[in-house]
All heavy atoms as TSV, in Angstrom:
chain	resi	resn	atom	element	x	y	z
A	1	MET	N	N	70.093	161.198	123.589
A	1	MET	CA	C	70.157	162.639	123.462
A	1	MET	C	C	69.389	163.319	124.636
A	1	MET	O	O	68.444	162.787	125.119
A	1	MET	CB	C	69.432	163.028	122.120
A	1	MET	CG	C	70.078	162.430	120.902
A	1	MET	SD	S	71.711	162.999	120.501
A	1	MET	CE	C	71.328	164.551	119.720
A	2	ALA	N	N	69.902	164.466	124.997
A	2	ALA	CA	C	69.255	165.186	126.148
A	2	ALA	C	C	68.653	166.455	125.484
A	2	ALA	O	O	69.257	167.143	124.638
A	2	ALA	CB	C	70.298	165.586	127.187
A	3	TYR	N	N	67.469	166.805	125.915
A	3	TYR	CA	C	66.783	167.996	125.470
A	3	TYR	C	C	67.293	169.176	126.225
A	3	TYR	O	O	67.343	169.148	127.456
A	3	TYR	CB	C	65.256	167.807	125.650
A	3	TYR	CG	C	64.493	169.055	125.220
A	3	TYR	CD1	C	64.307	169.336	123.881
A	3	TYR	CD2	C	63.959	169.917	126.123
A	3	TYR	CE1	C	63.595	170.476	123.505
A	3	TYR	CE2	C	63.221	171.041	125.810
A	3	TYR	CZ	C	63.030	171.306	124.446
A	3	TYR	OH	O	62.413	172.470	124.055
A	4	ILE	N	N	67.726	170.216	125.506
A	4	ILE	CA	C	68.186	171.454	126.151
A	4	ILE	C	C	67.162	172.500	125.881
A	4	ILE	O	O	66.984	172.890	124.640
A	4	ILE	CB	C	69.533	171.866	125.609
A	4	ILE	CG1	C	70.593	170.693	125.615
A	4	ILE	CG2	C	70.062	173.087	126.336
A	4	ILE	CD1	C	70.903	170.215	127.021
A	5	PRO	N	N	66.432	173.026	126.792
A	5	PRO	CA	C	65.378	173.988	126.545
A	5	PRO	C	C	65.963	175.344	126.094
A	5	PRO	O	O	67.135	175.622	126.435
A	5	PRO	CB	C	64.629	174.182	127.905
A	5	PRO	CG	C	65.665	173.706	128.862
A	5	PRO	CD	C	66.576	172.707	128.277
A	6	GLY	N	N	65.207	176.010	125.305
A	6	GLY	CA	C	65.688	177.353	124.838
A	6	GLY	C	C	65.629	178.357	126.034
A	6	GLY	O	O	65.141	178.029	127.047
A	7	GLY	N	N	66.308	179.418	125.830
A	7	GLY	CA	C	66.406	180.391	126.856
A	7	GLY	C	C	66.695	181.788	126.304
A	7	GLY	O	O	66.932	181.974	125.183
A	8	ALA	N	N	66.625	182.730	127.238
A	8	ALA	CA	C	66.810	184.128	126.828
A	8	ALA	C	C	67.759	184.918	127.715
A	8	ALA	O	O	67.623	186.082	127.932
A	8	ALA	CB	C	65.422	184.840	126.828
A	9	GLN	N	N	68.713	184.174	128.310
A	9	GLN	CA	C	69.659	184.902	129.173
A	9	GLN	C	C	70.958	184.113	129.200
A	9	GLN	O	O	71.008	182.905	129.126
A	9	GLN	CB	C	69.131	184.952	130.608
A	9	GLN	CG	C	69.997	185.624	131.582
A	9	GLN	CD	C	69.360	185.676	132.943
A	9	GLN	OE1	O	68.251	186.077	133.049
A	9	GLN	NE2	N	70.088	185.338	133.967
A	10	MET	N	N	72.116	184.788	129.229
A	10	MET	CA	C	73.392	184.200	129.373
A	10	MET	C	C	74.312	185.116	130.103
A	10	MET	O	O	73.974	186.307	130.323
A	10	MET	CB	C	73.987	183.804	128.036
A	10	MET	CG	C	74.445	184.873	127.200
A	10	MET	SD	S	75.123	184.356	125.565
A	10	MET	CE	C	76.712	183.816	126.098
A	11	GLY	N	N	75.417	184.624	130.554
A	11	GLY	CA	C	76.410	185.403	131.281
A	11	GLY	C	C	76.569	184.853	132.681
A	11	GLY	O	O	76.060	183.845	133.028
A	12	ASP	N	N	77.307	185.551	133.515
A	12	ASP	CA	C	77.633	185.112	134.844
A	12	ASP	C	C	77.436	186.191	135.848
A	12	ASP	O	O	78.188	187.191	135.845
A	12	ASP	CB	C	79.126	184.582	134.860
A	12	ASP	CG	C	79.549	184.104	136.246
A	12	ASP	OD1	O	78.699	183.781	137.072
A	12	ASP	OD2	O	80.792	184.033	136.413
A	13	SER	N	N	76.459	186.017	136.708
A	13	SER	CA	C	76.238	186.990	137.718
A	13	SER	C	C	76.983	186.737	139.027
A	13	SER	O	O	76.951	187.499	139.960
A	13	SER	CB	C	74.722	187.199	138.019
A	13	SER	OG	O	74.240	185.922	138.507
A	14	PHE	N	N	77.675	185.544	139.103
A	14	PHE	CA	C	78.361	185.227	140.309
A	14	PHE	C	C	79.883	185.388	140.157
A	14	PHE	O	O	80.681	185.069	141.084
A	14	PHE	CB	C	78.133	183.724	140.609
A	14	PHE	CG	C	76.652	183.384	140.897
A	14	PHE	CD1	C	75.933	182.755	139.924
A	14	PHE	CD2	C	76.057	183.856	142.031
A	14	PHE	CE1	C	74.570	182.520	140.141
A	14	PHE	CE2	C	74.703	183.541	142.236
A	14	PHE	CZ	C	73.981	182.872	141.290
A	15	LEU	N	N	80.304	185.869	139.055
A	15	LEU	CA	C	81.767	186.218	138.805
A	15	LEU	C	C	82.628	184.933	138.871
A	15	LEU	O	O	83.730	184.969	139.329
A	15	LEU	CB	C	82.261	187.261	139.688
A	15	LEU	CG	C	81.491	188.574	139.601
A	15	LEU	CD1	C	82.052	189.566	140.629
A	15	LEU	CD2	C	81.580	189.174	138.167
A	16	GLU	N	N	82.083	183.733	138.526
A	16	GLU	CA	C	82.745	182.453	138.608
A	16	GLU	C	C	83.579	182.159	137.386
A	16	GLU	O	O	84.591	181.481	137.399
A	16	GLU	CB	C	81.784	181.320	138.906
A	16	GLU	CG	C	81.041	181.455	140.218
A	16	GLU	CD	C	79.959	180.437	140.372
A	16	GLU	OE1	O	79.411	180.057	139.381
A	16	GLU	OE2	O	79.719	180.046	141.534
A	17	ALA	N	N	83.068	182.593	136.206
A	17	ALA	CA	C	83.758	182.336	134.937
A	17	ALA	C	C	84.727	183.433	134.627
A	17	ALA	O	O	84.407	184.589	134.758
A	17	ALA	CB	C	82.710	182.144	133.855
A	18	VAL	N	N	85.862	183.057	134.131
A	18	VAL	CA	C	86.923	184.032	133.794
A	18	VAL	C	C	86.510	184.989	132.700
A	18	VAL	O	O	86.683	186.194	132.819
A	18	VAL	CB	C	88.220	183.280	133.428
A	18	VAL	CG1	C	89.319	184.284	132.995
A	18	VAL	CG2	C	88.697	182.448	134.551
A	19	ASN	N	N	85.952	184.458	131.634
A	19	ASN	CA	C	85.674	185.311	130.424
A	19	ASN	C	C	84.145	185.600	130.226
A	19	ASN	O	O	83.769	186.043	129.158
A	19	ASN	CB	C	86.215	184.653	129.143
A	19	ASN	CG	C	87.744	184.672	129.216
A	19	ASN	OD1	O	88.364	185.623	129.684
A	19	ASN	ND2	N	88.322	183.629	128.719
A	20	ALA	N	N	83.379	185.331	131.233
A	20	ALA	CA	C	81.884	185.480	131.103
A	20	ALA	C	C	81.598	186.998	131.206
A	20	ALA	O	O	82.096	187.739	131.985
A	20	ALA	CB	C	81.177	184.762	132.169
A	21	MET	N	N	80.656	187.360	130.299
A	21	MET	CA	C	80.192	188.763	130.306
A	21	MET	C	C	79.110	188.846	131.416
A	21	MET	O	O	78.607	187.832	131.872
A	21	MET	CB	C	79.564	189.097	129.012
A	21	MET	CG	C	80.532	189.055	127.843
A	21	MET	SD	S	79.720	189.301	126.244
A	21	MET	CE	C	79.140	190.941	126.376
A	22	PRO	N	N	78.737	190.059	131.819
A	22	PRO	CA	C	77.651	190.198	132.738
A	22	PRO	C	C	76.383	189.545	132.204
A	22	PRO	O	O	76.308	189.407	130.911
A	22	PRO	CB	C	77.381	191.758	132.904
A	22	PRO	CG	C	78.712	192.257	132.418
A	22	PRO	CD	C	79.263	191.336	131.489
A	23	VAL	N	N	75.444	189.177	132.922
A	23	VAL	CA	C	74.168	188.643	132.481
A	23	VAL	C	C	73.563	189.590	131.421
A	23	VAL	O	O	73.463	190.773	131.644
A	23	VAL	CB	C	73.198	188.396	133.660
A	23	VAL	CG1	C	71.864	187.908	133.169
A	23	VAL	CG2	C	73.815	187.374	134.572
A	24	HIS	N	N	73.174	189.055	130.323
A	24	HIS	CA	C	72.606	189.757	129.250
A	24	HIS	C	C	71.625	188.932	128.433
A	24	HIS	O	O	71.665	187.731	128.526
A	24	HIS	CB	C	73.657	190.452	128.313
A	24	HIS	CG	C	74.538	189.404	127.685
A	24	HIS	ND1	N	75.549	188.771	128.401
A	24	HIS	CD2	C	74.594	189.000	126.392
A	24	HIS	CE1	C	76.150	187.931	127.546
A	24	HIS	NE2	N	75.635	188.053	126.330
A	25	GLY	N	N	70.720	189.582	127.776
A	25	GLY	CA	C	69.670	188.828	126.984
A	25	GLY	C	C	70.130	188.363	125.645
A	25	GLY	O	O	70.744	189.036	124.874
A	26	VAL	N	N	69.877	187.112	125.368
A	26	VAL	CA	C	69.988	186.480	124.044
A	26	VAL	C	C	68.883	185.508	123.885
A	26	VAL	O	O	68.267	185.173	124.898
A	26	VAL	CB	C	71.380	185.755	123.916
A	26	VAL	CG1	C	72.530	186.720	124.028
A	26	VAL	CG2	C	71.468	184.654	124.915
A	27	TYR	N	N	68.688	184.983	122.736
A	27	TYR	CA	C	67.663	183.886	122.548
A	27	TYR	C	C	68.315	182.708	121.938
A	27	TYR	O	O	68.979	182.836	120.890
A	27	TYR	CB	C	66.502	184.303	121.818
A	27	TYR	CG	C	65.502	183.197	121.648
A	27	TYR	CD1	C	64.707	182.857	122.745
A	27	TYR	CD2	C	65.440	182.433	120.504
A	27	TYR	CE1	C	63.849	181.785	122.676
A	27	TYR	CE2	C	64.550	181.337	120.470
A	27	TYR	CZ	C	63.807	181.027	121.525
A	27	TYR	OH	O	62.940	179.903	121.478
A	28	LEU	N	N	68.169	181.561	122.549
A	28	LEU	CA	C	68.668	180.359	121.988
A	28	LEU	C	C	67.465	179.361	121.835
A	28	LEU	O	O	66.739	179.144	122.782
A	28	LEU	CB	C	69.670	179.657	122.963
A	28	LEU	CG	C	70.319	178.366	122.602
A	28	LEU	CD1	C	71.145	178.552	121.326
A	28	LEU	CD2	C	71.130	177.819	123.736
A	29	SER	N	N	67.314	178.846	120.630
A	29	SER	CA	C	66.256	177.892	120.406
A	29	SER	C	C	66.543	176.575	121.160
A	29	SER	O	O	67.717	176.223	121.343
A	29	SER	CB	C	66.116	177.579	118.930
A	29	SER	OG	O	65.822	178.730	118.229
A	30	PRO	N	N	65.490	175.804	121.534
A	30	PRO	CA	C	65.768	174.503	122.163
A	30	PRO	C	C	66.487	173.559	121.139
A	30	PRO	O	O	66.353	173.704	119.951
A	30	PRO	CB	C	64.337	174.003	122.486
A	30	PRO	CG	C	63.423	174.882	121.848
A	30	PRO	CD	C	64.104	176.125	121.351
A	31	PHE	N	N	67.282	172.644	121.655
A	31	PHE	CA	C	67.946	171.725	120.815
A	31	PHE	C	C	68.275	170.398	121.622
A	31	PHE	O	O	68.005	170.352	122.838
A	31	PHE	CB	C	69.261	172.274	120.305
A	31	PHE	CG	C	70.269	172.666	121.390
A	31	PHE	CD1	C	71.269	171.833	121.674
A	31	PHE	CD2	C	70.186	173.877	122.020
A	31	PHE	CE1	C	72.215	172.171	122.667
A	31	PHE	CE2	C	71.092	174.292	122.989
A	31	PHE	CZ	C	72.102	173.413	123.330
A	32	PHE	N	N	68.771	169.424	120.938
A	32	PHE	CA	C	69.188	168.192	121.579
A	32	PHE	C	C	70.693	168.035	121.530
A	32	PHE	O	O	71.308	168.435	120.568
A	32	PHE	CB	C	68.546	166.936	120.842
A	32	PHE	CG	C	67.102	166.844	121.133
A	32	PHE	CD1	C	66.120	167.403	120.290
A	32	PHE	CD2	C	66.623	166.068	122.165
A	32	PHE	CE1	C	64.823	167.326	120.565
A	32	PHE	CE2	C	65.269	165.900	122.427
A	32	PHE	CZ	C	64.330	166.562	121.554
A	33	MET	N	N	71.220	167.524	122.591
A	33	MET	CA	C	72.642	167.288	122.640
A	33	MET	C	C	72.948	165.853	123.049
A	33	MET	O	O	72.261	165.332	124.011
A	33	MET	CB	C	73.336	168.276	123.667
A	33	MET	CG	C	74.794	168.124	123.805
A	33	MET	SD	S	75.538	169.274	125.012
A	33	MET	CE	C	75.400	170.788	124.146
A	34	ASP	N	N	73.910	165.277	122.489
A	34	ASP	CA	C	74.291	163.896	122.839
A	34	ASP	C	C	74.739	163.903	124.292
A	34	ASP	O	O	75.411	164.779	124.797
A	34	ASP	CB	C	75.375	163.357	121.944
A	34	ASP	CG	C	75.390	161.845	121.767
A	34	ASP	OD1	O	74.783	161.191	122.699
A	34	ASP	OD2	O	75.964	161.371	120.828
A	35	LYS	N	N	74.370	162.812	124.993
A	35	LYS	CA	C	74.745	162.681	126.421
A	35	LYS	C	C	76.192	162.169	126.576
A	35	LYS	O	O	76.738	162.272	127.627
A	35	LYS	CB	C	73.849	161.680	127.110
A	35	LYS	CG	C	72.379	162.178	127.271
A	35	LYS	CD	C	71.621	161.089	127.965
A	35	LYS	CE	C	70.168	161.467	128.068
A	35	LYS	NZ	N	69.355	160.450	128.758
A	36	PHE	N	N	76.766	161.666	125.464
A	36	PHE	CA	C	78.063	161.105	125.631
A	36	PHE	C	C	79.020	161.671	124.591
A	36	PHE	O	O	78.597	162.188	123.551
A	36	PHE	CB	C	77.986	159.546	125.344
A	36	PHE	CG	C	76.984	158.905	126.315
A	36	PHE	CD1	C	75.772	158.552	125.863
A	36	PHE	CD2	C	77.342	158.667	127.552
A	36	PHE	CE1	C	74.875	157.912	126.739
A	36	PHE	CE2	C	76.417	158.062	128.469
A	36	PHE	CZ	C	75.163	157.693	127.969
A	37	GLU	N	N	80.287	161.622	124.919
A	37	GLU	CA	C	81.311	162.192	123.922
A	37	GLU	C	C	81.284	161.315	122.673
A	37	GLU	O	O	80.948	160.138	122.660
A	37	GLU	CB	C	82.685	162.045	124.623
A	37	GLU	CG	C	82.752	162.918	125.891
A	37	GLU	CD	C	83.934	162.582	126.726
A	37	GLU	OE1	O	84.276	161.383	126.860
A	37	GLU	OE2	O	84.493	163.486	127.330
A	38	VAL	N	N	81.687	161.972	121.609
A	38	VAL	CA	C	81.715	161.305	120.280
A	38	VAL	C	C	83.091	160.708	120.100
A	38	VAL	O	O	84.130	161.433	120.120
A	38	VAL	CB	C	81.361	162.292	119.213
A	38	VAL	CG1	C	81.544	161.659	117.851
A	38	VAL	CG2	C	80.021	162.855	119.354
A	39	SER	N	N	83.176	159.398	119.831
A	39	SER	CA	C	84.417	158.706	119.589
A	39	SER	C	C	84.911	159.027	118.151
A	39	SER	O	O	84.234	159.425	117.323
A	39	SER	CB	C	84.291	157.193	119.725
A	39	SER	OG	O	83.489	156.669	118.674
A	40	ARG	N	N	86.233	158.775	117.870
A	40	ARG	CA	C	86.793	159.000	116.604
A	40	ARG	C	C	86.021	158.097	115.592
A	40	ARG	O	O	85.785	158.523	114.475
A	40	ARG	CB	C	88.220	158.705	116.556
A	40	ARG	CG	C	88.823	158.713	115.103
A	40	ARG	CD	C	90.237	158.391	115.092
A	40	ARG	NE	N	90.778	158.569	113.717
A	40	ARG	CZ	C	90.944	157.569	112.853
A	40	ARG	NH1	N	90.652	156.331	113.237
A	40	ARG	NH2	N	91.388	157.780	111.670
A	41	GLU	N	N	85.773	156.896	116.023
A	41	GLU	CA	C	85.095	155.943	115.077
A	41	GLU	C	C	83.740	156.559	114.628
A	41	GLU	O	O	83.421	156.522	113.408
A	41	GLU	CB	C	84.847	154.632	115.802
A	41	GLU	CG	C	84.335	153.512	115.011
A	41	GLU	CD	C	84.372	152.176	115.740
A	41	GLU	OE1	O	84.031	152.201	116.946
A	41	GLU	OE2	O	84.620	151.222	115.119
A	42	LEU	N	N	82.881	157.009	115.521
A	42	LEU	CA	C	81.632	157.663	115.114
A	42	LEU	C	C	81.882	158.943	114.388
A	42	LEU	O	O	81.159	159.134	113.402
A	42	LEU	CB	C	80.791	157.917	116.353
A	42	LEU	CG	C	79.427	158.626	116.092
A	42	LEU	CD1	C	78.608	157.789	115.189
A	42	LEU	CD2	C	78.699	158.834	117.436
A	43	TRP	N	N	82.866	159.702	114.752
A	43	TRP	CA	C	83.116	160.985	114.071
A	43	TRP	C	C	83.438	160.736	112.615
A	43	TRP	O	O	82.995	161.431	111.702
A	43	TRP	CB	C	84.189	161.787	114.708
A	43	TRP	CG	C	84.723	162.904	113.830
A	43	TRP	CD1	C	86.007	162.978	113.318
A	43	TRP	CD2	C	83.984	164.017	113.362
A	43	TRP	NE1	N	86.026	164.158	112.577
A	43	TRP	CE2	C	84.806	164.828	112.614
A	43	TRP	CE3	C	82.694	164.448	113.644
A	43	TRP	CZ2	C	84.449	166.018	112.032
A	43	TRP	CZ3	C	82.285	165.665	113.056
A	43	TRP	CH2	C	83.168	166.418	112.258
A	44	LEU	N	N	84.227	159.693	112.301
A	44	LEU	CA	C	84.541	159.375	110.933
A	44	LEU	C	C	83.295	159.050	110.063
A	44	LEU	O	O	83.214	159.369	108.928
A	44	LEU	CB	C	85.560	158.209	110.832
A	44	LEU	CG	C	87.000	158.633	111.329
A	44	LEU	CD1	C	87.955	157.415	111.289
A	44	LEU	CD2	C	87.606	159.770	110.509
A	45	ASP	N	N	82.372	158.384	110.684
A	45	ASP	CA	C	81.067	158.135	110.015
A	45	ASP	C	C	80.367	159.379	109.709
A	45	ASP	O	O	79.868	159.593	108.583
A	45	ASP	CB	C	80.170	157.235	110.838
A	45	ASP	CG	C	80.719	155.787	110.974
A	45	ASP	OD1	O	81.480	155.374	110.107
A	45	ASP	OD2	O	80.138	155.111	111.850
A	46	VAL	N	N	80.309	160.262	110.657
A	46	VAL	CA	C	79.629	161.580	110.488
A	46	VAL	C	C	80.351	162.447	109.408
A	46	VAL	O	O	79.707	163.049	108.547
A	46	VAL	CB	C	79.484	162.354	111.799
A	46	VAL	CG1	C	79.006	163.763	111.647
A	46	VAL	CG2	C	78.645	161.534	112.819
A	47	TYR	N	N	81.655	162.465	109.546
A	47	TYR	CA	C	82.471	163.239	108.638
A	47	TYR	C	C	82.275	162.755	107.189
A	47	TYR	O	O	82.120	163.601	106.270
A	47	TYR	CB	C	83.933	163.200	109.056
A	47	TYR	CG	C	84.802	163.954	108.111
A	47	TYR	CD1	C	84.893	165.397	108.205
A	47	TYR	CD2	C	85.616	163.378	107.154
A	47	TYR	CE1	C	85.761	166.149	107.390
A	47	TYR	CE2	C	86.412	164.082	106.319
A	47	TYR	CZ	C	86.476	165.488	106.471
A	47	TYR	OH	O	87.273	166.226	105.613
A	48	SER	N	N	82.367	161.428	107.036
A	48	SER	CA	C	82.176	160.879	105.632
A	48	SER	C	C	80.790	161.250	105.112
A	48	SER	O	O	80.682	161.588	103.887
A	48	SER	CB	C	82.336	159.336	105.733
A	48	SER	OG	O	83.652	159.004	106.024
A	49	TRP	N	N	79.788	161.160	105.924
A	49	TRP	CA	C	78.407	161.522	105.440
A	49	TRP	C	C	78.406	162.992	105.040
A	49	TRP	O	O	77.823	163.387	103.997
A	49	TRP	CB	C	77.402	161.194	106.542
A	49	TRP	CG	C	76.012	161.599	106.101
A	49	TRP	CD1	C	75.151	160.784	105.442
A	49	TRP	CD2	C	75.346	162.858	106.246
A	49	TRP	NE1	N	73.980	161.447	105.239
A	49	TRP	CE2	C	74.122	162.753	105.642
A	49	TRP	CE3	C	75.753	164.079	106.825
A	49	TRP	CZ2	C	73.186	163.800	105.670
A	49	TRP	CZ3	C	74.848	165.142	106.759
A	49	TRP	CH2	C	73.597	165.019	106.208
A	50	SER	N	N	79.032	163.835	105.902
A	50	SER	CA	C	78.990	165.283	105.626
A	50	SER	C	C	79.658	165.678	104.265
A	50	SER	O	O	79.188	166.525	103.618
A	50	SER	CB	C	79.616	166.053	106.832
A	50	SER	OG	O	80.993	165.957	106.799
A	51	GLN	N	N	80.765	164.966	104.013
A	51	GLN	CA	C	81.423	165.279	102.755
A	51	GLN	C	C	80.590	164.864	101.494
A	51	GLN	O	O	80.654	165.512	100.536
A	51	GLN	CB	C	82.843	164.551	102.754
A	51	GLN	CG	C	83.759	164.974	103.832
A	51	GLN	CD	C	83.982	166.515	103.876
A	51	GLN	OE1	O	84.515	167.089	102.921
A	51	GLN	NE2	N	83.536	167.159	104.951
A	52	GLY	N	N	79.887	163.766	101.695
A	52	GLY	CA	C	79.016	163.351	100.520
A	52	GLY	C	C	77.740	164.166	100.459
A	52	GLY	O	O	77.014	164.011	99.479
A	53	ASN	N	N	77.417	165.010	101.451
A	53	ASN	CA	C	76.178	165.781	101.396
A	53	ASN	C	C	76.434	167.308	101.452
A	53	ASN	O	O	75.583	168.037	101.976
A	53	ASN	CB	C	75.291	165.340	102.555
A	53	ASN	CG	C	74.706	163.945	102.275
A	53	ASN	OD1	O	73.770	163.757	101.582
A	53	ASN	ND2	N	75.345	162.909	102.892
A	54	ALA	N	N	77.570	167.740	100.996
A	54	ALA	CA	C	77.924	169.163	100.862
A	54	ALA	C	C	77.924	169.941	102.154
A	54	ALA	O	O	77.582	171.118	102.239
A	54	ALA	CB	C	76.969	169.801	99.907
A	55	TYR	N	N	78.343	169.300	103.284
A	55	TYR	CA	C	78.561	170.089	104.524
A	55	TYR	C	C	80.022	170.295	104.701
A	55	TYR	O	O	80.867	169.458	104.343
A	55	TYR	CB	C	78.013	169.308	105.725
A	55	TYR	CG	C	76.503	169.316	105.831
A	55	TYR	CD1	C	75.742	168.326	105.145
A	55	TYR	CD2	C	75.847	170.266	106.597
A	55	TYR	CE1	C	74.397	168.310	105.234
A	55	TYR	CE2	C	74.518	170.261	106.721
A	55	TYR	CZ	C	73.751	169.302	106.003
A	55	TYR	OH	O	72.363	169.336	106.085
A	56	GLY	N	N	80.387	171.479	105.161
A	56	GLY	CA	C	81.790	171.841	105.351
A	56	GLY	C	C	82.354	171.567	106.719
A	56	GLY	O	O	82.737	172.490	107.436
A	57	MET	N	N	82.424	170.351	107.162
A	57	MET	CA	C	82.998	170.008	108.424
A	57	MET	C	C	84.424	169.752	108.284
A	57	MET	O	O	84.944	169.290	107.321
A	57	MET	CB	C	82.304	168.723	108.989
A	57	MET	CG	C	80.808	168.918	109.155
A	57	MET	SD	S	80.034	167.388	109.687
A	57	MET	CE	C	79.537	167.803	111.297
A	58	SER	N	N	85.211	170.082	109.393
A	58	SER	CA	C	86.657	169.812	109.382
A	58	SER	C	C	87.108	169.619	110.792
A	58	SER	O	O	86.364	169.769	111.753
A	58	SER	CB	C	87.427	170.955	108.777
A	58	SER	OG	O	87.222	172.138	109.605
A	59	GLY	N	N	88.349	169.231	110.950
A	59	GLY	CA	C	88.912	169.035	112.308
A	59	GLY	C	C	88.754	167.672	112.794
A	59	GLY	O	O	88.363	166.733	112.072
A	60	GLY	N	N	89.073	167.499	114.083
A	60	GLY	CA	C	88.976	166.220	114.650
A	60	GLY	C	C	90.265	165.610	115.066
A	60	GLY	O	O	90.830	164.796	114.339
A	61	SER	N	N	90.792	165.921	116.202
A	61	SER	CA	C	92.017	165.330	116.708
A	61	SER	C	C	91.552	164.209	117.733
A	61	SER	O	O	90.448	164.331	118.347
A	61	SER	CB	C	92.950	166.295	117.337
A	61	SER	OG	O	92.358	166.942	118.395
A	62	TYR	N	N	92.394	163.230	118.001
A	62	TYR	CA	C	92.031	162.099	118.792
A	62	TYR	C	C	93.282	161.393	119.221
A	62	TYR	O	O	94.372	161.497	118.629
A	62	TYR	CB	C	91.085	161.222	118.014
A	62	TYR	CG	C	91.604	160.880	116.700
A	62	TYR	CD1	C	92.494	159.791	116.477
A	62	TYR	CD2	C	91.293	161.631	115.600
A	62	TYR	CE1	C	93.038	159.510	115.317
A	62	TYR	CE2	C	91.859	161.343	114.372
A	62	TYR	CZ	C	92.655	160.309	114.174
A	62	TYR	OH	O	93.268	160.043	112.976
A	63	ARG	N	N	93.133	160.459	120.129
A	63	ARG	CA	C	94.232	159.554	120.547
A	63	ARG	C	C	94.098	158.184	119.979
A	63	ARG	O	O	95.060	157.580	119.592
A	63	ARG	CB	C	94.334	159.472	122.128
A	63	ARG	CG	C	94.763	160.733	122.680
A	63	ARG	CD	C	94.969	160.567	124.158
A	63	ARG	NE	N	95.385	161.833	124.808
A	63	ARG	CZ	C	95.624	161.994	126.062
A	63	ARG	NH1	N	95.489	160.937	126.872
A	63	ARG	NH2	N	95.987	163.140	126.506
A	64	SER	N	N	92.858	157.648	120.004
A	64	SER	CA	C	92.595	156.327	119.340
A	64	SER	C	C	91.158	156.306	118.916
A	64	SER	O	O	90.343	157.182	119.220
A	64	SER	CB	C	92.907	155.208	120.328
A	64	SER	OG	O	91.923	155.141	121.323
A	65	ASN	N	N	90.771	155.204	118.297
A	65	ASN	CA	C	89.359	155.082	117.774
A	65	ASN	C	C	88.333	155.229	118.891
A	65	ASN	O	O	87.198	155.616	118.688
A	65	ASN	CB	C	89.210	153.836	116.979
A	65	ASN	CG	C	89.705	153.886	115.588
A	65	ASN	OD1	O	90.014	154.987	115.092
A	65	ASN	ND2	N	89.914	152.799	114.994
A	66	SER	N	N	88.655	154.744	120.104
A	66	SER	CA	C	87.664	154.732	121.186
A	66	SER	C	C	87.708	156.019	122.001
A	66	SER	O	O	86.866	156.211	122.919
A	66	SER	CB	C	87.860	153.449	122.071
A	66	SER	OG	O	89.150	153.579	122.598
A	67	HIS	N	N	88.698	156.882	121.798
A	67	HIS	CA	C	88.750	158.121	122.586
A	67	HIS	C	C	87.838	159.156	121.953
A	67	HIS	O	O	87.560	159.122	120.759
A	67	HIS	CB	C	90.196	158.654	122.617
A	67	HIS	CG	C	91.073	157.996	123.613
A	67	HIS	ND1	N	91.815	156.833	123.353
A	67	HIS	CD2	C	91.253	158.233	124.959
A	67	HIS	CE1	C	92.449	156.491	124.461
A	67	HIS	NE2	N	92.142	157.315	125.424
A	68	PRO	N	N	87.429	160.168	122.731
A	68	PRO	CA	C	86.659	161.225	122.232
A	68	PRO	C	C	87.425	162.030	121.209
A	68	PRO	O	O	88.577	162.272	121.290
A	68	PRO	CB	C	86.306	162.090	123.441
A	68	PRO	CG	C	86.652	161.244	124.600
A	68	PRO	CD	C	87.633	160.233	124.200
A	69	VAL	N	N	86.704	162.527	120.135
A	69	VAL	CA	C	87.280	163.416	119.209
A	69	VAL	C	C	87.152	164.817	119.689
A	69	VAL	O	O	86.276	165.170	120.469
A	69	VAL	CB	C	86.605	163.173	117.819
A	69	VAL	CG1	C	85.158	163.708	117.846
A	69	VAL	CG2	C	87.375	163.818	116.699
A	70	GLN	N	N	88.078	165.679	119.326
A	70	GLN	CA	C	88.073	167.035	119.791
A	70	GLN	C	C	88.455	167.974	118.636
A	70	GLN	O	O	88.812	167.526	117.537
A	70	GLN	CB	C	88.961	167.230	121.009
A	70	GLN	CG	C	90.332	166.736	120.784
A	70	GLN	CD	C	91.068	166.644	122.047
A	70	GLN	OE1	O	90.743	167.315	123.043
A	70	GLN	NE2	N	92.094	165.813	122.095
A	71	THR	N	N	88.349	169.327	118.800
A	71	THR	CA	C	88.684	170.285	117.879
A	71	THR	C	C	87.923	170.156	116.580
A	71	THR	O	O	88.463	170.210	115.456
A	71	THR	CB	C	90.259	170.382	117.530
A	71	THR	OG1	O	90.620	169.185	116.973
A	71	THR	CG2	C	91.026	170.702	118.796
A	72	ILE	N	N	86.615	169.933	116.611
A	72	ILE	CA	C	85.769	169.825	115.530
A	72	ILE	C	C	85.110	171.173	115.171
A	72	ILE	O	O	84.671	171.920	116.023
A	72	ILE	CB	C	84.647	168.832	115.815
A	72	ILE	CG1	C	85.233	167.447	116.025
A	72	ILE	CG2	C	83.662	168.714	114.633
A	72	ILE	CD1	C	84.262	166.461	116.512
A	73	THR	N	N	84.995	171.449	113.892
A	73	THR	CA	C	84.281	172.641	113.406
A	73	THR	C	C	83.279	172.246	112.355
A	73	THR	O	O	83.398	171.251	111.687
A	73	THR	CB	C	85.198	173.721	112.888
A	73	THR	OG1	O	85.941	173.134	111.752
A	73	THR	CG2	C	86.137	174.202	113.861
């Protein structure tokens, strides 16, 4: 996992992003993010756990068990 520090600014002041708003203030708490993509195999473990613990997760398209899962909510 990689530590992502909190911050108080977002947006694009270089006009590089198509849909970025001008730089504006927000606050994001620090968090950890996995360094690697989540495979379908791992996602099924997480999804199964979530269903047994009253979390409302859905989605997850993929090509094979070893490919990254996508479209998760």
